[in-house]
KOLTI-522838 format. One line per field, with one value per residue: x, y, z of N, C-alpha, C in turn; residue number from 1. Coordinates in pm, 1 decimal. Layout:
// KOLTI-522838
n.u = [X | ...] .
n.v = [Y | ...] .
n.w = [Z | ...] .
ca.u = [X | ...] .
ca.v = [Y | ...] .
ca.w = [Z | ...] .
c.u = [X | ...] .
c.v = [Y | ...] .
c.w = [Z | ...] .
num = [NUM | ...] .
END
This chain:
// KOLTI-522838
n.u = [613.7 | 834.6 | 1200.5 | 1194.7 | 1018.3 | 1013.7 | 1271.3 | 1186.1 | 986.9 | 1163.2 | 1301.6 | 1077.3 | 1017.5 | 926.0 | 669.3 | 680.3 | 898.5 | 765.9 | 523.0 | 683.1 | 770.1 | 572.2 | 465.0 | 660.1 | 740.1 | 514.9 | 440.8 | 713.0 | 638.1 | 354.5 | 446.1 | 357.0 | 287.4 | 268.6 | 34.7 | -79.8 | -20.5 | -251.6 | -382.2 | -223.4 | -154.9 | -53.3 | -4.4 | -38.4 | 126.2 | 302.0 | 241.1 | -21.8 | -128.1 | -294.5 | -268.4 | -274.4 | -278.3 | -211.8 | -423.1 | -492.0 | -408.0 | -603.3 | -736.2 | -961.4 | -721.9 | -928.8 | -1088.8 | -897.3 | -815.8 | -842.9 | -679.3 | -711.7 | -547.2 | -448.9 | -200.4 | 8.6 | 305.7 | 541.9 | 727.3 | 971.6 | 908.4 | 906.2 | 730.9 | 441.1 | 129.2 | -106.2 | -384.4 | -623.9 | -882.0 | -1035.7 | -1163.5 | -1174.0 | -1220.7 | -1041.3 | -1104.2 | -1366.0 | -1542.3 | -1608.7 | -1884.7 | -2022.1] .
n.v = [-2348.7 | -2394.4 | -2342.6 | -2266.3 | -2090.8 | -1917.7 | -1785.3 | -1661.8 | -1474.3 | -1269.5 | -1182.9 | -1053.2 | -708.0 | -425.7 | -233.3 | 53.8 | 29.9 | -115.2 | 37.5 | 225.3 | 99.6 | -44.7 | 191.1 | 266.7 | 76.0 | 4.9 | 281.7 | 237.0 | 42.3 | 106.9 | 353.7 | 579.8 | 834.3 | 848.7 | 883.8 | 858.9 | 636.9 | 471.5 | 231.2 | -12.7 | -329.6 | -639.0 | -980.1 | -1352.2 | -1359.0 | -1161.5 | -799.1 | -620.7 | -380.2 | -36.0 | 165.4 | 493.8 | 654.2 | 860.3 | 860.8 | 1031.0 | 1375.7 | 1659.0 | 1984.7 | 2172.4 | 2067.5 | 1956.4 | 1791.0 | 1552.5 | 1253.8 | 973.6 | 662.5 | 350.7 | 119.9 | -198.0 | -340.7 | -632.7 | -762.3 | -962.7 | -1100.6 | -1006.8 | -732.5 | -725.7 | -684.3 | -846.0 | -898.5 | -670.4 | -469.3 | -276.6 | -82.8 | 113.4 | 358.8 | 753.6 | 1104.8 | 1307.3 | 1515.1 | 1375.2 | 1284.7 | 1041.8 | 883.9 | 726.3] .
n.w = [1847.0 | 1567.7 | 1483.9 | 1212.8 | 1194.5 | 1457.8 | 1326.8 | 1122.5 | 1212.5 | 1351.8 | 1055.8 | 988.2 | 851.5 | 1074.0 | 1139.6 | 991.7 | 800.5 | 643.8 | 541.5 | 380.5 | 200.5 | 102.5 | -30.8 | -191.3 | -401.5 | -487.7 | -692.6 | -825.5 | -971.6 | -1094.9 | -1164.2 | -1131.1 | -922.1 | -552.3 | -278.0 | -19.3 | 268.6 | 393.8 | 573.2 | 741.6 | 821.3 | 966.2 | 873.6 | 844.7 | 616.2 | 589.7 | 514.3 | 486.4 | 306.6 | 239.9 | -27.6 | -114.6 | -449.8 | -719.0 | -1020.0 | -1231.9 | -1296.2 | -1272.6 | -1316.7 | -1161.9 | -838.5 | -683.8 | -834.1 | -953.6 | -1019.1 | -821.4 | -683.7 | -448.6 | -378.3 | -305.2 | -99.1 | -102.7 | 95.9 | 200.5 | 419.8 | 451.1 | 347.5 | 38.4 | -272.2 | -347.0 | -423.8 | -600.2 | -566.4 | -742.7 | -536.3 | -550.5 | -728.5 | -719.4 | -677.4 | -582.3 | -422.4 | -292.4 | -10.1 | 176.5 | 285.2 | 518.3] .
ca.u = [690.7 | 952.8 | 1285.1 | 1184.4 | 898.8 | 1067.4 | 1398.8 | 1130.2 | 970.0 | 1270.8 | 1353.7 | 968.7 | 1035.2 | 855.2 | 553.9 | 709.5 | 940.5 | 611.0 | 460.8 | 748.7 | 801.4 | 467.4 | 439.0 | 763.9 | 703.9 | 357.1 | 535.9 | 769.4 | 539.8 | 302.6 | 494.8 | 237.5 | 278.8 | 192.8 | -12.3 | -45.1 | -40.9 | -387.7 | -366.7 | -120.5 | -173.8 | 50.3 | -75.5 | 16.9 | 205.9 | 388.5 | 182.3 | -130.6 | -102.5 | -412.4 | -210.3 | -365.6 | -225.6 | -282.0 | -420.2 | -485.0 | -404.2 | -714.1 | -748.6 | -863.0 | -655.8 | -1004.9 | -1099.4 | -803.7 | -883.7 | -710.0 | -759.0 | -693.1 | -493.4 | -485.2 | -96.6 | 3.7 | 410.3 | 574.0 | 727.0 | 1047.0 | 881.3 | 888.3 | 564.6 | 347.9 | 36.1 | -148.4 | -490.7 | -697.3 | -986.7 | -1191.6 | -1099.6 | -1257.7 | -1227.8 | -944.8 | -1216.0 | -1475.7 | -1567.4 | -1632.8 | -2004.6 | -2082.4] .
ca.v = [-2285.4 | -2444.8 | -2252.4 | -2178.9 | -1968.0 | -1783.6 | -1734.1 | -1589.3 | -1365.7 | -1217.1 | -1152.9 | -962.3 | -585.1 | -306.4 | -133.8 | 238.6 | -19.0 | -172.1 | 128.0 | 294.2 | -16.3 | -24.8 | 296.5 | 312.4 | -17.8 | 22.5 | 357.1 | 215.5 | -11.1 | 186.0 | 471.7 | 691.6 | 933.1 | 767.7 | 967.3 | 816.6 | 470.6 | 499.5 | 146.8 | -130.8 | -440.2 | -763.4 | -1061.0 | -1451.8 | -1388.1 | -1013.2 | -734.1 | -571.9 | -229.3 | 25.6 | 283.6 | 585.7 | 655.1 | 972.6 | 822.8 | 1121.8 | 1520.2 | 1731.7 | 2113.0 | 2197.2 | 1953.9 | 1850.6 | 1693.5 | 1473.9 | 1088.1 | 921.1 | 573.6 | 339.0 | -40.3 | -359.2 | -393.0 | -753.9 | -767.9 | -1056.3 | -1069.8 | -912.1 | -623.7 | -736.3 | -696.7 | -1007.1 | -900.8 | -531.9 | -436.4 | -151.5 | -135.1 | 199.0 | 497.9 | 889.1 | 1278.6 | 1350.0 | 1614.3 | 1346.9 | 1261.3 | 937.2 | 880.3 | 583.5] .
ca.w = [1745.1 | 1531.1 | 1459.1 | 1128.5 | 1197.2 | 1466.2 | 1248.8 | 1030.4 | 1273.1 | 1343.6 | 983.5 | 955.6 | 825.9 | 1095.0 | 1018.0 | 923.2 | 652.3 | 530.9 | 477.2 | 351.6 | 126.2 | 26.6 | -125.4 | -318.5 | -505.9 | -574.1 | -721.2 | -900.6 | -1044.2 | -1191.7 | -1241.7 | -1095.9 | -782.1 | -431.4 | -210.9 | 122.4 | 296.1 | 510.5 | 652.2 | 733.8 | 917.8 | 958.5 | 820.0 | 824.1 | 503.2 | 579.2 | 539.7 | 371.4 | 351.0 | 144.7 | -89.8 | -255.0 | -549.4 | -807.1 | -1117.0 | -1355.9 | -1292.4 | -1296.2 | -1227.5 | -1056.9 | -795.8 | -633.0 | -952.2 | -942.8 | -994.5 | -722.6 | -652.9 | -341.7 | -386.2 | -191.5 | -130.4 | -7.6 | 89.4 | 255.5 | 537.2 | 392.1 | 256.1 | -80.9 | -333.7 | -341.3 | -528.5 | -570.5 | -680.6 | -709.1 | -489.6 | -605.0 | -776.7 | -665.1 | -730.1 | -472.7 | -311.8 | -242.3 | 127.0 | 258.5 | 322.5 | 527.8] .
c.u = [817.4 | 1055.7 | 1238.8 | 1069.9 | 913.3 | 1199.2 | 1249.3 | 1027.2 | 1017.2 | 1333.4 | 1259.3 | 1032.5 | 916.7 | 768.4 | 571.9 | 767.8 | 883.9 | 571.5 | 545.7 | 803.5 | 685.7 | 388.9 | 523.7 | 763.2 | 613.2 | 355.5 | 591.4 | 700.3 | 469.5 | 342.9 | 436.8 | 222.7 | 197.2 | 151.0 | -1.6 | -29.1 | -169.2 | -430.8 | -264.7 | -173.5 | -86.3 | -80.8 | 13.8 | 152.3 | 323.7 | 302.2 | 100.4 | -162.0 | -240.5 | -309.0 | -282.4 | -269.9 | -296.6 | -300.0 | -418.9 | -501.8 | -495.0 | -611.9 | -843.8 | -820.1 | -755.8 | -1071.1 | -1014.0 | -835.4 | -763.8 | -751.8 | -674.4 | -654.3 | -474.1 | -289.6 | -51.0 | 171.2 | 407.5 | 660.6 | 885.3 | 1047.5 | 893.6 | 757.6 | 520.1 | 240.2 | -21.3 | -284.3 | -577.3 | -812.0 | -1097.1 | -1133.8 | -1217.5 | -1200.1 | -1144.9 | -1057.2 | -1360.8 | -1431.3 | -1617.3 | -1768.9 | -2016.0 | -2181.1] .
c.v = [-2305.8 | -2302.2 | -2201.6 | -2038.9 | -1873.6 | -1737.9 | -1605.7 | -1460.3 | -1268.7 | -1168.1 | -1081.6 | -791.4 | -543.6 | -279.9 | -17.9 | 146.1 | -77.8 | -75.5 | 236.1 | 150.5 | -32.0 | 43.7 | 343.7 | 200.1 | -4.2 | 178.0 | 319.2 | 117.4 | 8.0 | 308.3 | 551.2 | 779.8 | 885.0 | 895.3 | 910.3 | 705.1 | 526.2 | 342.4 | 26.6 | -230.7 | -569.5 | -890.7 | -1180.2 | -1464.3 | -1257.6 | -939.2 | -688.9 | -449.3 | -146.3 | 176.2 | 383.4 | 657.2 | 783.4 | 938.1 | 951.7 | 1256.7 | 1562.2 | 1848.6 | 2155.6 | 2118.8 | 1883.1 | 1700.8 | 1576.0 | 1337.5 | 1056.4 | 783.0 | 463.6 | 123.1 | -89.4 | -362.4 | -530.3 | -792.8 | -894.2 | -1001.0 | -945.9 | -721.0 | -630.7 | -771.2 | -869.5 | -1021.7 | -706.0 | -571.3 | -328.5 | -189.1 | -33.6 | 302.3 | 647.5 | 1000.3 | 1284.2 | 1444.4 | 1545.6 | 1268.5 | 1111.3 | 890.1 | 727.5 | 641.1] .
c.w = [1732.6 | 1532.5 | 1332.2 | 1129.7 | 1353.1 | 1430.0 | 1137.2 | 1068.7 | 1292.2 | 1239.0 | 905.0 | 959.4 | 964.9 | 1006.6 | 956.1 | 815.9 | 552.5 | 478.3 | 389.5 | 196.1 | 32.0 | -71.9 | -219.1 | -400.2 | -550.1 | -677.8 | -829.3 | -1022.0 | -1132.9 | -1262.8 | -1225.1 | -983.1 | -670.3 | -344.4 | -53.7 | 176.8 | 409.8 | 602.9 | 623.9 | 835.2 | 828.2 | 936.9 | 803.7 | 748.6 | 529.9 | 636.2 | 431.7 | 463.5 | 165.1 | 112.0 | -165.3 | -323.6 | -681.0 | -953.2 | -1259.5 | -1268.2 | -1279.8 | -1219.0 | -1256.6 | -966.2 | -703.5 | -711.0 | -974.4 | -983.7 | -925.7 | -708.2 | -523.9 | -363.3 | -293.8 | -211.8 | -53.8 | -38.1 | 150.7 | 366.9 | 546.9 | 325.9 | 79.6 | -169.0 | -375.9 | -474.3 | -519.7 | -642.5 | -668.0 | -683.9 | -509.7 | -661.1 | -739.4 | -692.8 | -621.5 | -364.8 | -261.1 | -89.8 | 108.5 | 322.7 | 467.9 | 646.8] .
num = [1 | 2 | 3 | 4 | 5 | 6 | 7 | 8 | 9 | 10 | 11 | 12 | 13 | 14 | 15 | 16 | 17 | 18 | 19 | 20 | 21 | 22 | 23 | 24 | 25 | 26 | 27 | 28 | 29 | 30 | 31 | 32 | 33 | 34 | 35 | 36 | 37 | 38 | 39 | 40 | 41 | 42 | 43 | 44 | 45 | 46 | 47 | 48 | 49 | 50 | 51 | 52 | 53 | 54 | 55 | 56 | 57 | 58 | 59 | 60 | 61 | 62 | 63 | 64 | 65 | 66 | 67 | 68 | 69 | 70 | 71 | 72 | 73 | 74 | 75 | 76 | 77 | 78 | 79 | 80 | 81 | 82 | 83 | 84 | 85 | 86 | 87 | 88 | 89 | 90 | 91 | 92 | 93 | 94 | 95 | 96] .
END
């Protein structure tokens, strides 16, 4: 392993910080309320997270339109990319 590799590993933020950064940066970018971070995993480039976002508020609340976004962060927690992967009603239950 080169000294550059070990330095980048040392500079990598931890998982809790990656969760917070993913939600905060997506909220700022989309100007919409983020719900929860439903998944986070380390990647070669940094972090990949799944963030749930309120797309459209509805009454009753179970009809609110939510979206799930994949967010890619570098090792320091800076946003590299995002994409919406799914839209659903808040009250919807996954059936697999």
